[in-house]
C-alpha positions as CSV (number, residue, x, y, z in Angstrom):
1,L,70.6,91.3,86.3
2,T,67.7,93.4,85.3
3,E,64.0,92.3,85.8
4,D,63.0,91.4,82.1
5,E,66.6,89.1,82.3
6,I,65.4,87.6,85.6
7,A,61.9,86.8,84.1
8,T,63.4,85.1,81.0
9,I,65.5,83.2,83.0
10,L,62.8,81.9,85.8
11,K,60.5,81.0,82.7
12,S,62.9,78.3,81.7
13,T,63.6,77.4,85.1
14,L,60.1,76.8,85.8
15,K,59.3,74.6,82.4
16,G,62.5,72.4,83.9
17,L,61.0,72.0,87.5
18,E,57.9,71.4,86.1
19,Y,59.2,68.6,84.2
20,L,61.0,67.3,87.2
21,H,58.0,67.6,89.6
22,F,55.8,65.6,87.1
23,M,58.5,62.8,87.1
24,R,58.0,63.0,90.9
25,K,61.7,64.0,91.8
26,I,63.0,66.9,93.8
27,H,66.0,68.9,93.0
28,R,66.6,69.8,96.4
29,D,69.5,72.4,95.9
30,I,67.8,75.3,93.7
31,K,70.1,78.3,93.2
32,A,71.4,80.5,90.5
33,G,75.0,78.7,90.7
34,N,72.9,75.2,89.3
35,I,71.3,77.1,86.8
36,L,73.1,77.5,83.7
37,L,72.6,79.3,80.6
38,N,73.3,77.5,76.7
39,T,74.7,80.3,73.8
40,E,71.1,80.7,72.8
41,G,69.7,82.3,76.0
42,H,68.0,79.1,77.4
43,A,68.2,78.1,81.0
44,K,69.1,74.5,82.2
45,L,69.1,73.0,85.7
46,A,72.4,71.5,86.8
47,D,74.0,69.6,89.9
48,F,71.7,66.7,90.5
49,G,74.1,65.7,93.3
50,V,71.4,65.8,95.7
51,A,68.3,65.0,94.2
52,G,65.7,62.4,95.5
53,Q,62.4,60.8,94.9
54,L,59.7,61.8,95.9
55,T,58.1,59.7,98.7
56,V,55.0,60.0,101.2
57,S,57.7,61.5,103.8
58,T,60.9,62.4,102.4
59,W,64.1,63.6,105.1
60,G,67.2,64.9,104.9
61,K,69.0,68.3,104.4
62,I,70.3,70.0,101.2
63,R,73.8,71.5,101.1
64,T,73.3,75.4,101.2
65,P,70.8,76.7,104.2
66,F,70.3,79.6,102.5
67,W,68.2,78.6,99.8
68,M,66.5,75.6,102.0
69,A,63.1,75.6,102.6
70,P,61.8,76.0,106.2
71,E,60.1,72.4,106.1
72,V,63.4,70.8,105.2
73,I,65.2,72.7,107.8
74,Q,62.5,71.7,110.2
75,E,63.0,67.9,109.1
76,I,58.9,67.6,108.9
77,G,58.7,65.9,105.5
78,Y,58.8,67.9,102.3
79,N,57.9,67.4,98.6
80,C,57.9,69.1,95.2
81,V,57.1,72.7,96.2
82,A,60.2,72.9,98.5
83,D,62.1,73.6,95.4
84,I,59.7,76.7,94.6
85,W,60.8,78.0,97.8
86,S,64.2,77.8,96.9
87,L,63.5,79.3,93.1
88,G,61.8,82.1,95.5
89,I,65.5,82.3,97.5
90,T,67.0,82.1,93.8
91,S,64.8,85.2,92.2
92,I,66.1,87.7,95.3
93,E,69.8,86.3,94.6
94,M,69.5,87.5,90.9
95,A,68.3,90.6,91.6
96,E,70.4,91.7,94.5
97,G,73.3,89.5,94.1
98,K,73.1,87.3,96.8
99,P,70.5,85.6,99.3
100,P,68.9,86.4,102.5
101,Y,70.7,85.9,105.5
102,A,74.0,85.9,103.5
103,D,75.9,88.2,105.5
104,I,75.6,86.1,108.8
105,H,76.5,82.8,109.9
106,P,75.2,79.5,108.1
107,M,73.9,77.9,111.3
108,R,72.4,81.1,112.7
109,A,70.4,81.2,109.1
110,I,69.2,77.4,109.7
111,F,67.6,78.8,113.0
112,M,66.3,82.2,111.6
113,I,64.5,81.1,108.4
114,P,61.9,78.6,110.2
115,T,61.0,81.3,112.8
116,N,61.0,84.5,110.6
117,P,58.9,85.9,108.6
118,P,59.3,85.0,104.7
119,P,62.3,87.3,103.3
120,T,61.4,90.1,100.9
121,F,63.5,92.5,98.4
122,R,66.0,94.7,100.8
123,K,65.1,97.9,98.5
124,P,61.2,96.7,97.3
125,E,60.7,100.2,95.6
126,L,63.8,99.0,93.0
127,W,61.4,96.2,91.6
128,S,57.9,96.1,89.9
129,D,54.7,94.8,91.7
130,E,54.2,91.7,89.7
131,F,57.9,90.8,90.3
132,T,57.4,91.4,93.9
133,D,53.9,89.4,94.0
134,F,55.8,86.2,92.0
135,V,58.4,86.1,94.5
136,K,55.8,86.5,97.4
137,K,53.9,83.5,95.9
138,C,57.0,81.4,96.1
139,L,57.9,82.3,99.8
140,V,54.9,80.7,101.6
141,K,56.1,79.3,104.9
142,N,53.3,76.6,104.7
143,P,54.2,74.0,101.9
144,E,50.5,73.7,101.4
145,Q,49.6,77.0,100.6
146,R,52.7,77.5,98.3
147,A,52.3,77.4,94.2
148,T,53.5,74.9,92.2
149,A,55.5,75.4,88.8
150,T,52.6,74.8,86.6
151,Q,50.9,77.2,88.3
152,L,53.7,79.8,88.6
153,L,53.9,79.6,85.0
154,Q,50.6,81.4,84.7
155,H,52.0,84.4,86.8
156,T,51.6,87.4,84.9
157,F,55.3,88.3,85.5
158,I,56.3,84.8,83.7
159,K,54.0,85.4,80.9
160,N,54.9,88.7,80.2
161,A,58.8,87.5,79.9
162,K,60.6,88.8,76.9
163,P,62.2,86.1,74.5
164,V,65.7,84.6,74.8
165,S,67.5,86.8,72.7
166,I,67.7,89.5,75.5
167,L,70.1,87.2,76.8
168,R,72.4,87.2,74.0
169,D,74.6,90.4,74.8
170,L,75.0,89.2,78.7
171,I,75.9,85.7,77.3
172,T,78.5,87.5,75.0
173,E,80.1,89.6,77.5
174,A,80.2,86.2,79.9
175,M,81.9,84.5,77.3
176,E,84.6,87.1,76.7
177,I,85.3,87.2,80.3
178,K,85.7,83.5,80.0
179,A,88.3,83.7,77.3
180,K,90.5,86.1,79.0
181,R,90.5,84.5,81.8
182,H,91.4,81.4,79.7
183,E,94.2,83.6,78.0
184,E,95.2,84.7,81.8
185,Q,95.9,80.9,82.8
186,Q,97.8,80.0,79.8
187,R,100.0,83.0,80.2
188,E,100.6,82.2,83.5
189,L,101.2,78.6,82.8
190,E,103.8,79.7,80.0
191,E,105.5,82.0,82.5
192,E,105.9,78.9,84.8
193,E,107.3,76.7,82.2
194,E,109.9,79.5,81.3
195,N,110.9,79.7,84.9
196,S,111.0,76.1,85.2
197,D,113.5,75.8,81.9
198,E,115.5,78.5,83.8
199,D,116.2,76.5,87.0
200,E,117.3,73.4,85.1
201,L,120.0,75.4,83.4
202,D,121.0,76.7,86.7
203,S,121.0,73.4,88.3
204,H,124.3,72.0,86.9
205,T,126.7,74.9,87.9
206,M,127.8,74.8,91.3
207,V,130.3,77.4,93.2
208,K,132.1,77.1,96.6
209,T,132.8,80.6,97.4
210,S,134.6,79.8,100.8
211,S,137.4,77.1,101.9
212,E,136.1,77.1,105.8
213,S,132.6,76.0,104.9
214,A,131.7,72.3,104.9
215,G,131.1,71.5,101.0
216,T,128.1,73.5,101.1
217,M,127.3,74.2,97.5
218,R,125.2,77.2,95.5
219,A,124.0,77.4,92.1
220,T,125.0,80.1,89.8
221,S,123.8,81.0,86.0
222,T,126.3,81.9,84.7
223,M,127.6,78.3,82.8
224,S,126.1,76.9,80.1
225,E,123.5,74.0,80.4
226,G,125.6,70.7,80.0
227,A,128.7,72.4,81.2
228,Q,128.5,71.0,84.6
229,T,131.7,72.6,85.9
230,M,132.3,72.8,89.8
231,I,134.6,75.2,90.9
232,E,136.1,75.8,94.5
233,H,138.2,79.1,95.5
234,N,140.7,80.4,97.4
235,S,143.8,78.4,96.8
236,T,147.2,79.1,94.4
237,M,147.4,75.3,93.0
238,L,146.1,73.4,90.4
239,E,146.2,70.3,91.6
240,S,143.9,68.4,89.1
241,D,141.8,69.2,86.0
242,L,139.7,66.5,85.0
243,G,137.8,68.1,82.5
244,T,134.5,68.3,84.8
245,M,135.7,69.0,88.2
246,V,138.5,71.9,88.9
247,I,139.4,71.8,92.7
248,N,142.2,74.1,94.1
249,S,143.1,73.4,97.6
250,D,145.8,73.1,100.3
251,D,144.0,73.3,103.7
252,D,143.2,70.2,105.4
253,E,140.5,71.7,107.3
254,E,138.3,71.2,104.1
255,E,138.7,67.4,104.4
256,D,135.4,67.3,106.3
257,G,133.6,68.8,103.5
258,T,131.1,66.3,101.0
259,M,133.9,66.5,98.6
260,K,137.7,65.6,98.7
261,R,140.9,66.2,97.0
262,N,143.3,62.7,96.0
263,A,146.7,63.6,94.6
264,T,147.2,62.6,91.3
265,S,150.9,61.5,91.7
266,P,152.6,61.0,94.9
267,Q,155.5,63.5,95.3
268,V,158.1,62.1,98.0
269,Q,159.9,64.7,100.2
270,R,163.6,65.0,99.5
271,P,165.6,65.4,103.1
272,S,167.8,68.3,103.2
273,F,170.6,66.3,104.6
274,M,170.6,65.0,101.2
275,D,172.3,67.8,99.6
276,Y,175.5,67.0,101.6
277,F,175.8,63.6,99.6
278,D,174.9,65.5,96.4
279,K,177.7,67.9,96.9
280,Q,180.6,64.8,97.8
281,D,179.4,62.9,94.8
282,S,179.9,66.3,92.3
283,K,183.7,66.2,93.5
284,N,184.4,62.4,93.1
285,K,182.8,62.5,89.5
286,S,185.3,63.3,86.4
287,P,185.0,66.8,84.3
288,E,183.9,65.6,81.0
289,N,180.6,63.7,82.9
290,C,180.0,66.7,85.3
291,N,177.7,68.5,82.6
292,Q,175.4,65.4,82.0
293,N,175.4,64.5,86.1
294,M,174.3,68.0,86.8
295,H,171.0,67.5,84.8
296,E,170.1,64.2,86.2
297,P,167.9,64.0,88.9
298,Y,169.1,62.6,92.5
299,H,166.9,59.5,92.6
300,I,166.1,58.9,96.2
301,S,166.5,55.4,96.1
302,K,170.1,55.7,95.1
303,N,172.6,54.1,98.1
304,V,174.7,57.1,99.2
305,F,175.6,55.7,102.3
306,P,178.8,53.2,103.2
307,D,178.1,49.6,103.5
308,N,179.1,49.8,107.2
309,W,176.8,52.4,108.1
310,K,174.3,52.1,110.6
311,V,171.4,53.2,112.0
312,P,171.8,55.0,115.0
313,Q,170.5,53.6,118.6
314,D,167.2,54.9,119.7
315,G,166.5,57.5,117.5
316,D,169.9,59.6,118.2
317,F,170.2,61.6,115.0
318,D,172.9,64.4,116.2
319,F,175.0,63.4,113.5
320,V,173.2,65.1,111.2
321,S,174.0,68.3,112.8
322,T,177.4,67.9,111.2
323,F,175.8,68.1,107.5
324,L,174.0,71.2,108.1
325,L,175.8,74.4,106.4
């Protein structure tokens, strides 16, 4: 921020602290992130999560060590002017983009703040004497000698602050950046929803590409939504067509998968030696019935054996060899 912008923001902030301290309350977490600007440019204090009632002896630590007053770190009790120290650190933060000791570990900063001299600008020559003196009055290590909010409102740097209108360009730029980020977030959400819809469409089509795999399926995007077709390749026979599922397989090894094929109609295997009996029957039939009989299928339950025929004992089927051609 520029020096004029900082002066205007600090003036509104000091008015808020003056009222807060008059009500005997301490903010305890003053920093740039907790100073908000409305559309007109007026500064408003925010985040009172650690604000406390002022007592004779107030103890405890706040959440951001880089802005902590020395008496707060040392736990020797503090009052309203602890917020003034934090305001001085905030002034440096707005000017340089970060508070003092921001480049070191917070735990190390906790030890350095009470022992080291009060921090100053990294490049004091870039700032006016009025601004430098204002920060110096805020960052007095002895809380009894530190200026109050009412006293700082009478400081030359604050009294010469320009009206809030100088912040309008800054606010307009910030609003444009916010709107652009919002549009990007909306675009990302729409893209995620579109990708999610495509995933739902693809999830209904499953293809099994190998007969050696144990029922493993992979999704493709070749079928339209609602088709819900499942296809198994690597076969030459069509066993069943159920409308929603087609399974082509003759390999017994696929029975260990997650899907098994059940034949729609049992087929009885016809023994080869039955051909002999067919020929015997064809010789005994009359010529006029020949054409009709040739078109009639031989039923396996037909009794072609003599009544006195008996099954050989002990599985002796050598007689079958006489039927073979």
